[in-house]
VEXDREN-2710 file (C-alpha; in Angstrom, 1 decimal):
% VEXDREN-2710
k/r/px/py/pz
1/UNK/0.1/17.5/24.8
2/UNK/2.4/14.7/25.8
3/UNK/0.0/11.8/25.3
4/UNK/1.7/10.7/22.1
5/UNK/5.1/11.1/23.7
6/UNK/4.2/8.7/26.5
7/UNK/2.9/6.2/24.0
8/UNK/6.1/6.5/22.0
9/UNK/8.3/6.0/25.0
10/UNK/6.2/3.1/26.2
11/UNK/6.1/1.8/22.6
12/UNK/9.9/1.8/22.5
13/UNK/10.2/-0.1/25.7
14/UNK/7.6/-2.5/24.6
15/UNK/9.5/-2.9/21.3
16/UNK/12.5/-4.4/23.1
17/UNK/10.5/-7.6/24.0
18/UNK/8.0/-7.4/21.2
19/UNK/7.3/-10.1/18.6
20/UNK/8.6/-9.8/15.1
21/UNK/6.1/-8.0/12.9
22/UNK/4.1/-6.5/15.7
23/UNK/5.2/-3.0/14.9
24/UNK/8.1/-3.1/17.3
25/UNK/5.8/-2.1/20.2
26/UNK/4.7/1.1/18.5
27/UNK/1.3/-0.3/17.6
28/UNK/-0.4/1.3/20.6
29/UNK/1.0/4.7/19.8
30/UNK/-0.1/4.4/16.2
31/UNK/-3.6/3.3/17.3
32/UNK/-3.7/6.3/19.7
33/UNK/-2.7/8.8/17.0
34/UNK/-5.1/7.2/14.5
35/UNK/-8.0/7.8/17.0
36/UNK/-7.1/11.5/17.3
37/UNK/-8.4/14.3/15.1
38/UNK/-6.0/16.1/12.8
39/UNK/-5.5/19.2/15.0
40/UNK/-4.7/17.0/18.0
41/UNK/-2.1/15.0/15.9
42/UNK/-0.6/18.3/14.8
43/UNK/-0.4/19.5/18.4
44/UNK/1.4/16.2/19.4
45/UNK/3.9/16.6/16.5
46/UNK/4.5/20.2/17.4
47/UNK/4.9/19.2/21.1
48/UNK/7.8/16.8/20.4
49/UNK/10.8/18.1/22.4
50/UNK/13.8/19.0/20.2
51/UNK/16.1/19.4/23.2
52/UNK/18.2/16.5/24.5
53/UNK/19.6/15.9/21.1
54/UNK/16.2/15.4/19.6
55/UNK/15.5/12.1/21.5
56/UNK/11.8/12.4/21.1
57/UNK/12.2/13.2/17.4
58/UNK/14.3/10.0/17.0
59/UNK/11.5/8.0/18.7
60/UNK/8.9/9.5/16.4
61/UNK/11.0/8.8/13.3
62/UNK/11.7/5.2/14.5
63/UNK/8.0/4.7/15.1
64/UNK/7.2/5.8/11.5
65/UNK/10.0/3.5/10.1
66/UNK/8.9/0.5/12.2
67/UNK/5.2/0.9/11.2
68/UNK/6.2/1.2/7.5
69/UNK/8.1/-2.0/7.7
70/UNK/5.0/-3.8/9.0
71/UNK/3.2/-3.0/5.7
72/UNK/0.3/-1.4/7.5
73/UNK/-1.0/2.1/7.5
74/UNK/1.0/3.4/4.6
75/UNK/-1.1/6.5/3.9
76/UNK/-1.4/7.3/7.6
77/UNK/2.3/7.1/8.0
78/UNK/2.8/9.4/5.0
79/UNK/0.4/11.9/6.5
80/UNK/2.3/11.9/9.8
81/UNK/5.6/12.2/8.0
82/UNK/4.4/15.2/6.0
83/UNK/3.2/16.9/9.1
84/UNK/6.4/16.0/10.9
85/UNK/8.6/17.4/8.1
86/UNK/6.5/20.6/7.9
87/UNK/6.9/21.3/11.6
88/UNK/10.5/20.0/12.2
89/UNK/12.1/19.8/8.8
90/UNK/14.2/22.9/9.3
91/UNK/16.0/21.6/12.4
92/UNK/16.6/18.0/11.3
93/UNK/20.0/18.7/9.7
94/UNK/21.2/20.2/12.9
95/UNK/20.5/17.1/15.0
96/UNK/23.1/14.4/14.3
97/UNK/21.2/11.8/16.3
98/UNK/18.5/11.9/13.6
99/UNK/20.7/11.2/10.6
100/UNK/20.7/7.4/10.9
101/UNK/17.0/7.1/11.8
102/UNK/16.1/9.3/8.9
103/UNK/18.2/7.2/6.5
104/UNK/16.4/4.0/7.8
105/UNK/13.0/5.8/7.4
106/UNK/13.9/6.7/3.8
107/UNK/15.0/3.2/3.0
108/UNK/11.8/1.7/4.6
109/UNK/9.7/4.1/2.6
110/UNK/11.4/3.2/-0.6
111/UNK/11.0/-0.5/0.0
112/UNK/7.4/-0.1/1.0
113/UNK/6.7/2.0/-2.1
114/UNK/8.3/-0.5/-4.4
115/UNK/6.2/-3.3/-3.0
116/UNK/3.0/-1.2/-3.3
117/UNK/3.9/-0.1/-6.8
118/UNK/4.5/-3.8/-7.8
119/UNK/1.0/-4.7/-6.4
120/UNK/-0.6/-1.8/-8.2
121/UNK/1.1/-2.9/-11.5
122/UNK/-0.3/-6.4/-11.1
123/UNK/-3.8/-5.1/-10.5
124/UNK/-3.5/-2.8/-13.6
125/UNK/-2.4/-5.7/-15.7
126/UNK/-5.2/-7.9/-14.5
127/UNK/-7.8/-5.1/-15.1
128/UNK/-6.3/-4.6/-18.6
129/UNK/-6.5/-8.3/-19.3
130/UNK/-10.1/-8.6/-18.0
131/UNK/-11.2/-5.5/-20.0
132/UNK/-9.9/-7.1/-23.2
133/UNK/-12.0/-10.2/-22.6
134/UNK/-15.3/-8.4/-23.2
END
């Protein structure tokens, strides 16, 4: 436990000077989590400290939001979000520091989903057109 936390904190610091579109410095943490097996990821999510106003939870939510905005790893982020909500969902309303990051995450998820939905619609139209040519 704690490896993801270090990556998140380091990712946040790296995000201050990171380039636009590089994942805000959270890329290393995402790569670290992606290399882990599901039970290790679950352990990292369960190990996030809820004390100190939920500062680690804020970092995790910010990491998810930042990665969603890059347009990469949509399914991976959805899996992490589902696990995060399953573990910590009951305490989120009690942590005021999380309200704004959660709203930003929701907005990022909606924007990303709309883009993905638009791309899927284009593909479906193209497939429909091509299937009618035969």
